[in-house]
Every structure is written in structure tokens, then in C-alpha cells.
N, C-alpha and C positions, 0 to 999 in steps of 0.2 A: 254410320253414313256410308262407309266403304262397302258394307254388305248390301245396303240398299242400292248403291250405285252399280255394284256387280250384278244385281238382280234386275236392274233397269227400272226401279221404282223410287218413289220419294221415301225419305227416311222414316217419316211418321206413319206411312202406310203399313210398315212392318207391324205396328202395334195393333192392327186389326186382327192379327193372327197370333200374337203372343202378348202376355201381360206386361212384360218389362224387359230390360236389357239382360237381367239375370236369366230369364227363360231362353233368350237367344244364345247366351254363353253356354247354358246347360245343353242345348241342342247341338251346338257346334262341338262340344267335348264328346257328346254321345256319338256323333259322326266319326270322330277320331277313334274312339274305342271300337266302333264298328269296323274299322279298317284293320284292326289287329285280330288275326285269326285265333280262334279258340284252340287250346291244347287238344290234341287227339285223345279221346277217352281210352283208358287202358294202357297208355304207354308209361314207362317209368317216370316218376315225379321229376327227377333231375333233367331228363330229356324234355319233358313238358315245359319246365321253367326256362331251359335254355332256348327252346323254340319261341316261347313267349317273349323273352328278353330281346331276341333278334328281331321279332316282328314288331315289338313296341318301338325299338330303336328306329326301324325303317319308317314307321308311321310318324314318329316325332321328328325325324329328319325332314319329312314332307310338311310337317306342321309345327315348326319350332315355337310358335306362339302358344301352343297348347301345354307346354311343359309346366309353366307356373299355375295353370288353371286346373289341370286334371284332378288333383286331389283336394282342391279347394271347393268344389261344387257341393252344395248341400242337398240338391235334389237330383240324384243320378237318374239317367234315363235307362231304358230297357237294355240297350247294348252295353252300357257300362255295368249294369247289374249282372247281365249274362257273362260278361268278361270276368268280373271278380268271382262269381260263383264257380265258373269253370276252373279258374286258377286255384281256388281253395280246394275244390274237389280233387284236382290233380295232385294235391299235397297229401291226400290220404295214403297212409303207409309210409310216409317219410318219417324218420326219427325226429322227435321233438327238438333235439339239439340242432339238427339240420334246418328245421323250420326257423328257429331263432337266428341261426347264422345267415340263412337266406334273407330273412327280414332285414337284418342289419346291412347285408350286402346290397340289397335292393334300395334301401334308403340312402346308402352312401352313393350308389350310382345315380339316383335321382338328384341328390344334391350336386353331384359332379356335373351332370348335364345342365342343371339350372345355372351353375356358376359359368359354364362354358357359354350358355346362351346369353347371360348377362354381359360377359366379356365381349361377346360378338356385337351386342347392341352398343356397348361403349365404343368399340372400334368403329362401328358404322357412324356414330354420332361425331367422333373425332374427324373422320374422313370428310364429313359434310362441312366442317368449319373452314 
């Protein structure tokens, strides 16, 4: 309803363009991934991952609602796929132990951001009471 209101249309009219709410969420997440610049080809893998982490953080600060949805979508869009492909490609040449460590660190960071967002929502709810 908020999306329809922001677009200046009736909520049900959105479904003339998409099949269901899941399609809308997929498109919204794809837009967020589109805001994260792809790593530069040919730069060292660590620099590429650092640049990606900073860019992803900036995008998620603009769209905190996306944190819990980004990895839950089952039908990724073109921007999402392009983003993941560029990240995997940038890891070519990285030692396998570094890739495993990077994966663990990335997942820990995602969990941390998610906890912070949840805590922020709780604080907002408490302030409204």
C-alpha cells in the first residue's frame, strides 16, 4: 500500500504489472543491488571485497529494510545476479583459506547488521508507546 501510495496509484493496480507481492519485493531488492557498484575488474581481490563491503554498507544504510530480504529472495533479478557474479569473479586468485575466512566474516557482518536493525526497530517501537 505504501508503494502504491508513493507511486500515486491504487494498491491493486500494481498487480496489473507484477504477479504478486513476491515479485514486488524481488524488484525492490534488485534495485538495491543495482545501487552497489560492481568491483573493478583486475584489481586485487581484497581491495575488491573492501570496496564492495563499503558500497554495500552505504546502500543498506539508505535502505535498512532490505537487510533481511536480500538473501531470502528465490528469484534474483539481473542486477542481483550481475552483482554476485562480479564478486565471485573478483575472488579468482584468492587463496581458498582466505575465501572461507571472507565468507565467515561476511556472514558475521550480515548477522551483526541484522541485529542492529532489529534493535533499532525495537527502540522505535518503544518510543512510540
